[in-house]
C-alpha positions as CSV (number, residue, x, y, z in Angstrom):
1,M,82.8,113.3,100.7
2,K,81.3,112.7,97.3
3,D,77.6,113.0,96.4
4,T,76.7,109.4,96.0
5,D,73.2,110.1,94.7
6,A,74.2,112.4,91.9
7,H,74.7,109.6,89.3
8,V,74.7,105.9,88.8
9,T,78.0,104.1,87.9
10,G,79.0,100.5,87.4
11,A,80.0,100.4,91.0
12,D,76.5,101.4,92.2
13,V,74.7,98.0,91.8
14,P,75.7,94.4,91.6
15,A,76.6,93.2,88.1
16,A,73.8,91.5,86.1
17,G,73.9,87.8,86.8
18,A,76.1,88.2,89.8
19,Q,76.3,85.1,92.0
20,G,76.4,84.6,95.7
21,P,74.8,86.2,98.7
22,L,73.5,89.7,98.2
23,Y,75.7,91.2,100.9
24,R,78.8,89.8,99.0
25,Q,77.6,91.4,95.8
26,I,77.3,94.7,97.7
27,K,80.8,94.2,99.1
28,D,82.1,93.7,95.5
29,A,80.3,96.8,94.4
30,M,81.9,98.8,97.2
31,L,85.3,97.4,96.4
32,S,84.8,98.6,92.8
33,A,84.1,102.1,94.1
34,L,87.2,101.9,96.2
35,A,89.3,100.7,93.3
36,M,88.0,103.6,91.1
37,G,89.2,106.0,93.8
38,E,85.7,107.2,94.9
39,W,86.8,106.8,98.5
40,K,90.4,107.1,99.5
41,Q,92.1,105.7,102.5
42,G,91.2,107.8,105.5
43,D,87.9,109.0,104.0
44,A,84.6,108.7,105.7
45,L,82.0,106.6,103.9
46,P,78.5,108.2,103.3
47,P,75.9,107.3,106.0
48,E,74.5,103.8,105.9
49,K,71.1,105.1,104.9
50,V,72.6,106.8,101.8
51,L,74.6,103.7,100.8
52,A,71.7,101.4,101.3
53,S,69.6,103.6,99.0
54,R,72.3,103.8,96.5
55,F,72.7,100.0,96.3
56,G,69.0,99.3,96.6
57,V,69.3,97.0,99.6
58,A,68.1,96.9,103.2
59,I,70.3,98.5,105.9
60,G,70.9,95.0,107.4
61,T,72.3,93.7,104.1
62,L,74.5,96.8,103.8
63,R,75.8,96.4,107.3
64,K,76.7,92.8,106.7
65,A,78.8,93.8,103.7
66,I,80.5,96.5,105.8
67,D,81.1,94.0,108.6
68,D,82.9,91.8,106.2
69,M,85.1,94.7,105.0
70,V,85.8,95.7,108.6
71,A,86.9,92.1,109.3
72,D,89.1,92.2,106.2
73,G,90.8,95.4,107.5
74,I,89.5,97.4,104.5
75,L,87.2,99.6,106.6
76,T,87.2,100.8,110.2
77,R,84.4,101.9,112.5
78,Q,84.9,104.8,114.8
79,Q,82.4,105.1,117.6
80,G,80.2,108.2,117.2
81,R,81.9,109.2,113.9
82,G,81.1,106.6,111.3
83,T,82.9,104.2,109.0
84,F,86.2,105.0,107.4
85,V,88.5,103.5,104.8
86,A,91.4,102.0,106.7
87,A,94.7,103.9,106.3
88,H,98.3,102.8,106.8
89,K,99.7,104.8,109.7
90,R,102.6,104.5,112.1
91,N,100.5,102.6,114.7
92,S,99.6,99.1,115.6
93,H,98.2,98.6,112.1
94,F,101.8,98.6,110.9
95,F,102.5,95.3,112.6
96,R,99.7,93.6,110.6
97,Y,102.3,93.5,107.8
98,F,105.6,93.7,109.6
99,R,105.9,90.5,111.6
100,L,109.4,90.4,113.1
101,Q,110.2,90.8,116.7
102,R,113.1,90.2,119.0
103,K,113.0,86.8,120.7
104,D,112.4,88.5,124.0
105,G,109.1,89.7,122.6
106,Q,110.2,93.3,122.0
107,K,108.7,94.9,118.9
108,A,110.2,98.0,117.2
109,Y,109.7,100.1,114.1
110,P,112.6,99.3,111.7
111,T,115.1,101.8,110.3
112,N,115.8,101.3,106.6
113,A,118.4,102.0,104.0
114,L,117.9,101.8,100.2
115,L,120.5,99.5,98.7
116,T,119.6,99.3,95.0
117,F,117.1,100.8,92.6
118,R,116.4,100.3,88.9
119,R,113.7,100.3,86.3
120,V,113.8,97.1,84.1
121,R,111.7,94.9,81.9
122,A,109.8,92.4,84.1
123,S,111.4,89.0,84.5
124,A,109.3,85.9,84.0
125,A,109.0,85.4,87.7
126,A,107.8,89.0,88.2
127,R,105.3,88.7,85.4
128,D,103.9,85.6,87.0
129,A,103.7,87.1,90.5
130,L,102.3,90.5,89.4
131,Q,100.1,89.2,86.5
132,L,101.9,91.4,83.9
133,G,102.2,91.2,80.1
134,P,105.5,90.1,78.4
135,D,106.8,93.6,77.7
136,E,105.8,95.4,80.8
137,M,108.3,97.4,82.9
138,V,108.8,97.2,86.7
139,F,110.8,99.0,89.4
140,E,113.1,96.8,91.4
141,F,114.7,97.9,94.6
142,S,116.3,96.5,97.8
143,N,116.0,97.8,101.4
144,L,118.1,96.9,104.4
145,L,116.1,97.0,107.6
146,S,117.5,97.1,111.1
147,L,115.8,96.6,114.5
148,H,117.1,97.8,117.8
149,G,120.3,98.6,116.0
150,D,120.7,95.1,114.6
151,V,120.8,94.4,110.8
152,V,118.0,91.9,110.4
153,L,116.6,91.6,106.9
154,V,116.9,92.6,103.3
155,D,113.7,93.2,101.2
156,S,114.0,92.8,97.4
157,V,110.9,94.5,96.1
158,V,109.3,94.6,92.6
159,V,106.4,96.9,91.7
160,P,104.7,97.5,88.3
161,D,105.7,100.6,86.4
162,A,102.1,101.1,85.3
163,L,101.0,101.7,88.9
164,F,104.1,103.5,90.1
165,R,104.8,105.8,87.1
166,G,107.6,108.2,87.8
167,L,108.9,106.5,91.0
168,T,112.4,107.7,91.7
169,E,115.3,106.6,93.9
170,A,115.2,109.9,95.7
171,Q,111.5,109.4,96.6
172,L,112.2,106.1,98.2
173,K,115.2,107.4,100.1
174,A,113.3,110.4,101.4
175,R,110.0,108.7,102.2
176,P,108.9,109.5,105.8
177,S,106.9,106.4,106.5
178,T,106.4,102.7,105.7
179,L,106.4,101.5,102.1
180,Y,102.6,100.8,102.2
181,N,101.9,104.2,103.5
182,F,104.2,105.6,100.8
183,Y,102.4,103.7,98.1
184,Q,99.1,105.1,99.4
185,D,100.1,108.7,99.7
186,A,102.3,109.1,96.7
187,F,100.6,106.7,94.2
188,E,97.1,106.0,95.6
189,V,98.0,102.3,95.6
190,N,96.2,100.7,98.6
191,V,97.5,97.4,100.0
192,I,94.7,95.6,101.8
193,A,96.0,92.0,101.9
194,T,99.1,89.9,101.5
195,E,99.9,86.3,100.7
196,E,103.2,84.8,102.0
197,R,105.3,81.6,101.6
198,L,108.1,80.8,104.0
199,S,111.2,78.6,103.4
200,V,114.8,78.3,104.5
201,A,117.5,79.5,102.2
202,H,121.3,80.2,102.3
203,A,122.7,83.6,102.1
204,D,124.5,84.3,98.8
205,L,127.7,86.4,98.8
206,Q,125.8,89.7,98.4
207,H,123.2,89.0,101.1
208,A,126.0,87.7,103.4
209,V,127.6,91.1,103.1
210,W,124.4,93.0,103.6
211,L,123.3,90.9,106.6
212,D,126.8,90.6,108.1
213,V,126.7,86.8,108.1
214,A,128.9,84.1,106.5
215,P,128.1,83.1,103.0
216,G,125.8,80.1,103.1
217,F,124.4,81.1,106.5
218,A,120.8,79.8,106.9
219,V,118.2,82.6,106.6
220,L,114.4,82.7,106.6
221,E,113.1,83.5,103.1
222,V,109.6,85.0,102.8
223,H,108.0,85.4,99.4
224,R,105.1,87.9,99.6
225,I,102.6,89.2,97.1
226,A,100.6,92.3,98.2
227,Y,97.2,92.9,96.9
228,S,94.9,95.9,96.4
229,Y,91.1,95.7,95.8
230,H,89.7,92.8,93.9
231,Q,92.9,90.8,94.5
232,R,95.0,92.9,92.2
233,P,98.7,92.2,92.9
234,V,100.6,95.4,93.4
235,E,103.9,94.3,94.9
236,W,106.1,91.2,94.9
237,R,108.9,91.0,97.5
238,I,111.4,88.5,98.8
239,S,112.6,89.0,102.3
240,R,115.8,87.3,103.6
241,I,116.0,87.4,107.4
242,N,118.7,86.7,109.9
243,T,116.7,85.0,112.7
244,T,119.6,84.5,115.1
245,H,118.0,87.0,117.6
246,Y,114.6,87.6,115.9
247,E,111.6,85.6,115.0
248,Y,108.7,85.7,112.5
249,I,105.3,86.1,114.0
250,G,102.4,84.9,111.7
251,P,99.2,86.9,111.1
252,H,96.7,87.0,113.9
253,T,93.3,85.3,113.6
254,G,90.9,87.7,111.9
255,E,93.4,89.6,109.8
Protein backbone atom coordinates (compact mmCIF):
# COMPACT_ATOMS: atom_id res chain seq x y z
CA MET A 1 0.00 0.00 0.00
CA LYS A 2 1.39 3.38 -1.00
CA ASP A 3 2.08 6.23 1.39
CA THR A 4 -0.64 8.67 0.36
CA ASP A 5 0.63 11.48 2.62
CA ALA A 6 4.14 11.59 1.21
CA HIS A 7 3.39 13.99 -1.62
CA VAL A 8 0.64 15.82 -3.42
CA THR A 9 -0.25 14.91 -7.00
CA GLY A 10 -2.82 16.04 -9.53
CA ALA A 11 -5.07 13.22 -8.32
CA ASP A 12 -5.01 14.44 -4.70
CA VAL A 13 -7.51 17.28 -4.98
CA PRO A 14 -10.36 18.21 -7.32
CA ALA A 15 -9.29 20.27 -10.31
CA ALA A 16 -9.57 24.03 -10.01
CA GLY A 17 -12.99 25.17 -11.18
CA ALA A 18 -14.38 21.62 -11.02
CA GLN A 19 -18.16 21.48 -11.23
CA GLY A 20 -20.75 19.27 -9.55
CA PRO A 21 -21.22 17.89 -6.04
CA LEU A 22 -18.05 17.63 -3.98
CA TYR A 23 -18.32 13.86 -3.59
CA ARG A 24 -18.33 13.49 -7.40
CA GLN A 25 -15.21 15.63 -7.60
CA ILE A 26 -13.57 13.33 -5.05
CA LYS A 27 -14.71 10.33 -7.08
CA ASP A 28 -13.06 11.84 -10.18
CA ALA A 29 -9.84 12.42 -8.22
CA MET A 30 -9.86 8.80 -7.04
CA LEU A 31 -10.48 7.60 -10.60
CA SER A 32 -7.45 9.61 -11.69
CA ALA A 33 -5.35 7.88 -9.03
CA LEU A 34 -6.60 4.52 -10.29
CA ALA A 35 -5.90 5.46 -13.90
CA MET A 36 -2.32 6.42 -12.97
CA GLY A 37 -1.84 3.00 -11.37
CA GLU A 38 -1.57 4.15 -7.77
CA TRP A 39 -3.96 1.38 -6.71
CA LYS A 40 -4.23 -1.75 -8.80
CA GLN A 41 -7.10 -4.21 -8.98
CA GLY A 42 -7.17 -6.30 -5.83
CA ASP A 43 -5.31 -3.66 -3.78
CA ALA A 44 -6.67 -2.37 -0.47
CA LEU A 45 -7.36 1.36 -0.33
CA PRO A 46 -5.85 3.41 2.52
CA PRO A 47 -8.12 3.92 5.56
CA GLU A 48 -10.99 6.37 5.09
CA LYS A 49 -9.44 8.80 7.60
CA VAL A 50 -6.23 8.93 5.55
CA LEU A 51 -8.12 9.44 2.27
CA ALA A 52 -10.39 12.11 3.75
CA SER A 53 -7.31 14.01 4.96
CA ARG A 54 -5.61 13.61 1.60
CA PHE A 55 -8.57 15.03 -0.32
CA GLY A 56 -9.41 17.64 2.32
CA VAL A 57 -13.00 16.52 2.86
CA ALA A 58 -15.18 15.16 5.63
CA ILE A 59 -15.43 11.40 6.13
CA GLY A 60 -19.09 11.52 5.06
CA THR A 61 -18.20 13.11 1.70
CA LEU A 62 -15.47 10.56 1.08
CA ARG A 63 -17.82 7.69 1.94
CA LYS A 64 -20.38 8.98 -0.54
CA ALA A 65 -17.73 8.97 -3.27
CA ILE A 66 -16.71 5.42 -2.29
CA ASP A 67 -20.37 4.33 -2.20
CA ASP A 68 -20.73 5.56 -5.79
CA MET A 69 -17.65 3.59 -6.88
CA VAL A 70 -18.89 0.46 -5.11
CA ALA A 71 -22.22 0.81 -6.92
CA ASP A 72 -20.29 1.12 -10.21
CA GLY A 73 -18.40 -2.09 -9.46
CA ILE A 74 -15.05 -0.26 -9.31
CA LEU A 75 -14.52 -0.86 -5.59
CA THR A 76 -15.68 -3.57 -3.20
CA ARG A 77 -16.12 -3.53 0.57
CA GLN A 78 -15.06 -6.52 2.64
CA GLN A 79 -16.52 -6.68 6.14
CA GLY A 80 -13.82 -6.17 8.73
CA ARG A 81 -11.06 -5.81 6.11
CA GLY A 82 -11.69 -2.53 4.30
CA THR A 83 -12.26 -1.33 0.74
CA PHE A 84 -10.55 -2.92 -2.25
CA VAL A 85 -10.22 -2.22 -5.95
CA ALA A 86 -12.48 -4.74 -7.69
CA ALA A 87 -10.66 -7.47 -9.60
CA HIS A 88 -11.75 -9.78 -12.41
CA LYS A 89 -11.75 -13.33 -11.09
CA ARG A 90 -13.37 -16.63 -12.00
CA ASN A 91 -16.46 -16.06 -9.86
CA SER A 92 -19.90 -14.48 -10.10
CA HIS A 93 -18.27 -11.20 -11.17
CA PHE A 94 -17.51 -12.92 -14.49
CA PHE A 95 -21.20 -13.02 -15.38
CA ARG A 96 -21.39 -9.24 -15.14
CA TYR A 97 -19.84 -9.20 -18.62
CA PHE A 98 -20.65 -12.67 -19.97
CA ARG A 99 -24.42 -12.70 -20.39
CA LEU A 100 -25.26 -15.91 -22.20
CA GLN A 101 -27.01 -18.87 -20.68
CA ARG A 102 -28.78 -21.96 -21.91
CA LYS A 103 -32.54 -21.53 -22.29
CA ASP A 104 -33.11 -23.89 -19.36
CA GLY A 105 -31.35 -21.30 -17.15
CA GLN A 106 -28.05 -23.15 -16.81
CA LYS A 107 -24.98 -20.90 -16.77
CA ALA A 108 -21.48 -22.14 -17.53
CA TYR A 109 -17.98 -20.82 -18.03
CA PRO A 110 -17.12 -20.97 -21.74
CA THR A 111 -14.24 -22.77 -23.35
CA ASN A 112 -12.53 -20.80 -26.09
CA ALA A 113 -10.34 -21.28 -29.13
CA LEU A 114 -8.36 -18.53 -30.85
CA LEU A 115 -9.28 -18.41 -34.54
CA THR A 116 -7.37 -15.42 -35.95
CA PHE A 117 -4.78 -12.89 -34.79
CA ARG A 118 -3.04 -9.96 -36.49
CA ARG A 119 -1.62 -6.49 -35.88
CA VAL A 120 -2.91 -3.93 -38.39
CA ARG A 121 -3.55 -0.25 -38.91
CA ALA A 122 -6.87 0.68 -37.32
CA SER A 123 -9.86 0.82 -39.65
CA ALA A 124 -12.13 3.86 -39.65
CA ALA A 125 -14.69 1.94 -37.59
CA ALA A 126 -12.05 0.90 -35.04
CA ARG A 127 -10.70 4.46 -34.81
CA ASP A 128 -14.19 5.72 -34.14
CA ALA A 129 -14.99 3.07 -31.52
CA LEU A 130 -11.66 3.34 -29.70
CA GLN A 131 -11.08 7.08 -30.20
CA LEU A 132 -7.78 6.55 -32.04
CA GLY A 133 -5.73 8.73 -34.38
CA PRO A 134 -5.51 8.10 -38.15
CA ASP A 135 -2.23 6.15 -38.12
CA GLU A 136 -2.60 4.12 -34.92
CA MET A 137 -2.15 0.36 -34.88
CA VAL A 138 -4.45 -2.22 -33.30
CA PHE A 139 -4.54 -5.93 -32.58
CA GLU A 140 -7.45 -7.81 -34.12
CA PHE A 141 -8.33 -11.35 -33.05
CA SER A 142 -11.29 -13.72 -33.10
CA ASN A 143 -12.33 -16.24 -30.45
CA LEU A 144 -14.72 -19.17 -30.76
CA LEU A 145 -16.61 -19.82 -27.50
CA SER A 146 -18.48 -22.97 -26.53
CA LEU A 147 -20.90 -23.66 -23.67
CA HIS A 148 -21.85 -27.12 -22.44
CA GLY A 149 -19.96 -28.48 -25.45
CA ASP A 150 -22.03 -26.42 -27.90
CA VAL A 151 -20.41 -23.88 -30.23
CA VAL A 152 -22.31 -20.70 -29.39
CA LEU A 153 -20.53 -17.50 -30.39
CA VAL A 154 -17.63 -15.88 -32.17
CA ASP A 155 -16.05 -12.72 -30.74
CA SER A 156 -14.19 -10.40 -33.11
CA VAL A 157 -12.06 -8.20 -30.85
CA VAL A 158 -10.00 -5.05 -31.50
CA VAL A 159 -7.67 -3.48 -28.90
CA PRO A 160 -5.23 -0.56 -29.24
CA ASP A 161 -1.56 -1.38 -29.77
CA ALA A 162 -0.65 1.53 -27.49
CA LEU A 163 -2.30 -0.18 -24.49
CA PHE A 164 -1.39 -3.78 -25.39
CA ARG A 165 2.17 -3.31 -26.61
CA GLY A 166 3.80 -6.64 -27.40
CA LEU A 167 0.61 -8.73 -27.32
CA THR A 168 1.22 -12.08 -29.03
CA GLU A 169 -0.87 -14.88 -30.42
CA ALA A 170 0.87 -17.28 -28.03
CA GLN A 171 -0.18 -15.17 -25.03
CA LEU A 172 -3.82 -15.23 -26.07
CA LYS A 173 -3.78 -18.98 -26.66
CA ALA A 174 -2.12 -19.68 -23.32
CA ARG A 175 -4.10 -17.26 -21.14
CA PRO A 176 -5.49 -19.10 -18.11
CA SER A 177 -8.48 -16.85 -17.52
CA THR A 178 -11.04 -14.50 -19.05
CA LEU A 179 -9.96 -11.77 -21.44
CA TYR A 180 -10.64 -9.00 -18.93
CA ASN A 181 -8.65 -10.82 -16.28
CA PHE A 182 -5.86 -11.28 -18.86
CA TYR A 183 -5.95 -7.57 -19.74
CA GLN A 184 -5.66 -6.74 -16.05
CA ASP A 185 -2.85 -9.14 -15.20
CA ALA A 186 -0.71 -8.87 -18.33
CA PHE A 187 -1.20 -5.22 -19.33
CA GLU A 188 -2.71 -3.46 -16.28
CA VAL A 189 -5.73 -2.50 -18.39
CA ASN A 190 -8.79 -2.49 -16.15
CA VAL A 191 -12.27 -2.85 -17.63
CA ILE A 192 -14.88 -1.28 -15.36
CA ALA A 193 -17.86 -0.74 -17.69
CA THR A 194 -19.25 -1.74 -21.07
CA GLU A 195 -21.68 -0.29 -23.57
CA GLU A 196 -23.58 -2.60 -25.92
CA ARG A 197 -25.88 -2.44 -28.93
CA LEU A 198 -27.84 -5.50 -30.07
CA SER A 199 -29.22 -6.32 -33.51
CA VAL A 200 -30.08 -9.30 -35.72
CA ALA A 201 -27.64 -10.22 -38.49
CA HIS A 202 -27.14 -13.08 -40.93
CA ALA A 203 -24.13 -15.36 -40.76
CA ASP A 204 -21.65 -14.84 -43.60
CA LEU A 205 -19.80 -17.81 -45.06
CA GLN A 206 -16.93 -17.66 -42.55
CA HIS A 207 -19.14 -17.30 -39.49
CA ALA A 208 -21.46 -20.02 -40.78
CA VAL A 209 -18.49 -22.41 -40.78
CA TRP A 210 -17.32 -21.31 -37.35
CA LEU A 211 -20.79 -21.51 -35.79
CA ASP A 212 -21.79 -24.66 -37.69
CA VAL A 213 -24.91 -23.06 -39.18
CA ALA A 214 -26.14 -22.45 -42.71
CA PRO A 215 -24.98 -19.29 -44.50
CA GLY A 216 -27.54 -16.56 -43.94
CA PHE A 217 -28.67 -18.10 -40.64
CA ALA A 218 -30.05 -15.41 -38.28
CA VAL A 219 -27.68 -14.66 -35.41
CA LEU A 220 -27.68 -12.16 -32.58
CA GLU A 221 -25.01 -9.50 -33.13
CA VAL A 222 -23.70 -7.59 -30.12
CA HIS A 223 -21.45 -4.55 -30.55
CA ARG A 224 -19.58 -3.78 -27.32
CA ILE A 225 -17.16 -1.07 -26.27
CA ALA A 226 -15.34 -1.75 -22.99
CA TYR A 227 -14.14 1.18 -20.90
CA SER A 228 -11.50 1.75 -18.28
CA TYR A 229 -11.36 4.70 -15.89
CA HIS A 230 -12.68 8.07 -17.09
CA GLN A 231 -14.62 6.36 -19.91
CA ARG A 232 -11.47 5.52 -21.85
CA PRO A 233 -12.35 2.90 -24.50
CA VAL A 234 -9.95 -0.06 -24.35
CA GLU A 235 -11.69 -2.75 -26.38
CA TRP A 236 -14.17 -2.97 -29.27
CA ARG A 237 -15.76 -6.30 -30.03
CA ILE A 238 -18.51 -7.72 -32.19
CA SER A 239 -20.08 -10.96 -30.97
CA ARG A 240 -22.13 -13.15 -33.30
CA ILE A 241 -24.26 -15.61 -31.37
CA ASN A 242 -26.26 -18.70 -32.29
CA THR A 243 -29.32 -18.35 -30.04
CA THR A 244 -31.01 -21.61 -31.03
CA HIS A 245 -30.50 -23.04 -27.54
CA TYR A 246 -29.05 -20.02 -25.73
CA GLU A 247 -30.27 -16.57 -24.77
CA TYR A 248 -28.76 -13.22 -23.93
CA ILE A 249 -29.43 -11.92 -20.41
CA GLY A 250 -29.13 -8.16 -20.02
CA PRO A 251 -27.22 -6.47 -17.18
CA HIS A 252 -28.81 -6.53 -13.74
CA THR A 253 -30.04 -3.33 -12.15
CA GLY A 254 -27.21 -1.66 -10.28
CA GLU A 255 -24.38 -2.86 -12.49
